[in-house]
NULO-103969 format. One record per residue (C-alpha): x, y, z. Coordinates in steps of 0.02 Angstrom, whole numbers, plus 32768, in hexadecimal, padded with zeros to 4 digits. Layout:
<sites>
XYZ ...
</sites>
This chain:
<sites>
7FFE80027FFB 803280B47FE0 805E812A8074 7FC4819680AC 7FD5824F80BC 7F7782D28129 7F5F83918131 7F4D83AD81F7 7EF4844E823E 7F55849682D1 7F098524833B 7F7185C48348 7F5185DE83FF 7FCB85438411 8054858683A5 80DE860D83C2 814D8666834A 81F38637839D 82A186658375 831985DB8355 83BD85B18310 83DF850F82AA 83FF84C481F8 839E85018161 839E84EA80AC 83AC85988048 83A985817F87 83CE84C77F9F 846B84EF8009 848684B980C0 849F85448134 84A7857E81E8 840685E38207 83AC8653828D 82FE86988275 824C867182AB 81E485D4829E 813D85A682D8 813385128363 80C684E883EE 80D885548486 81508517850C 80D285258598 809A84738566 80A383E98504 81048411845B 80BF83AA83CC 810283918350 81B0839983BB 823183E4833D 82BF840183BF 830F836083B5 837082FE8328 82D1829C82E8 8230830782FF 819A82B28359 80D982BF834B 8073825F83BD 7FD682A883FF 7F71833F83AB 7EFF82E8832A 7F7F8255831C 7F0681CF8354 7E88820582C9 7F0881DA8248 7EF8812C81F1 7F9080CB8233 7F5B8019823E 7FB07FAD81B3 7F257F6E8132 7F2A7F118098 7EA27F7F8047 7EBA80298086 7F5480A4808D 7F9280CD8133 8019813F818B 80C680ED816B 81708114812F 816781A380B7 80C381E780E9 80BC82A480E3 80608308817B 804383C38159 801D842881ED 7FB784C681CE 7F64854E822D 7EAE852A8250 7E8685EC826D 7ECD860B81BD 7E6D857F8172 7DCD85D781B1 7DF286618135 7E1585E480AB 7ED485F580B9 7F41856980D2 7FD985A08133 805985118158 80D6851F81E7 8116846081D5 813083DA8152 814D833781AD 818E829C814B 817681FA81AE 820A819981C2 81BE81138231 813480FD82C1 816A80CE8371 80CE807083BE 809B80918477 80837FFA84DF 7FCF7FCD8500 7FDC7FF685BD 801F80A28593 808D8094862F 811D80B385D3 81598114852C 818D80B5848D 821E804484AB 829C80A58441 8290814084B3 828F80E08559 832D813F857F 82C281E1858A 823B819785F4 822981FB86A1 82CF824E8671 82BA830386A4 835F832A8648 830F82FB859F 82B683748534 825D82E484E8 821382B58589 81F8836985D7 81AF83BC853C 8157832A84E3 814E82798533 8116829A85E4 806782E085BD 8004824585A8 8039821C8659 7FF782C28698 7F5B82958654 7F5A831385CF 7F6A829C852A 7F5F81E184F4 800181A084AB 7FDF81158425 8051813A8399 80E481AC8390 811581D482D7 81D681F382C2 820F82648235 827A825581A1 830982DC819E 836C83258117 840882E28168 83D78231814C 8382823880B0 838182C88031 830182AC7FBB 826082AD8034 8274830080DC 822A8365816E 82358425816D 81E884BC81AE 81BE85298111 81E585E6811D 81A786628099 820586EC8049 81B3876280C2 81F986FF8166 814486B88188 80F586178176 80D385DF80C9 8013860B809D 7FAC85FB7FFA 7EF686147FD8 7E92856D7FD9 7E4A85997F31 7EF185867EE1 7EDE84CC7EF3 7E8984507E75 7DC8844D7E90 7DBB839B7EDF 7E4683C97F5A 7DFD846A7F85 7D5384297FB0 7D9F839B8011 7E0384118086 7D6D848C808B 7CFB840280CB 7D7683D7815D 7D9184948195 7CFD849E8210 7D2B840D826D 7DE18415825F 7DE58357822F 7E8C832581DC 7E7A83208129 7EAA827F80C7 7F16829E803A 7F3F822D7F99 7FF182217F54 7FB5829B7ECE 7F7283177F50 7FFF83077FBB 8072833A7F32 800083C27EF8 801184177FAC 80CA83F57FB7 80ED84437F10 808684D97F41 80DB84EE7FEA 818F84DB7F94 815D85627F16 814A85DC7F9F 81DD85A18017 82738603801D 82CC85A280B1 82AF84FA80E8 82D984E8819E 8310842E81B2 835084118260 83D9842B82EA 835A84AD832F 8377850583D7 83158593841D 835D863C8435 82ED867384BE 8310872F84F6 83A78736848D 83B587CD840F 83D58784835B 845C87DA8304 848187B88248 83F587458234 83DD86E88182 832D86E081A2 830087418102 836B86C18096 8415871A8098 
</sites>
């Protein structure tokens, strides 16, 4: 079966414009970069979590995605694309993308949910681990349910398909009018906006959205991210210098 893809709505109240430093692709050249990205606020669970070598996505709408392997239906697997967009902008018929997440593999949580997926056991109840403090601990606080953690594919490991944060020429999230999409895809997304349910995308629809994003992206932020809280950024390349 083919990988299944999704457009996932994310509320703006949970997101924050955040100053970071890390690695980015500018005109297909790898560079050190400083600038603004849009990620979950640090006051709670950060999901997707992009401040680690492999990015993680576990909770918000994740249980609504078709994960169970099937001989008759596509499902989330290696190579699936998850496009995270602003639900607030979607209300105005604007698709505003902050994260393109390409799935490398899926880490399954044990049925009893008393521990996190096996590959992350070193982070379990480790208060020195960002993965625990900023992502994995929240089901144990009663705030979320862990079932599957999607682990990203990064440019450093595979340069043909990889996760990135798309930054536009004006240093904002990439955005485009819903009306620019083909009629069937436009209708499919429009029908999901009210309830903010994830939108299933075919391979062709994924490619249409990805190509639109890439055409508007000046900077692809690809990893090694560190927050620059309360630090004045001097000589930033956020405008594509």
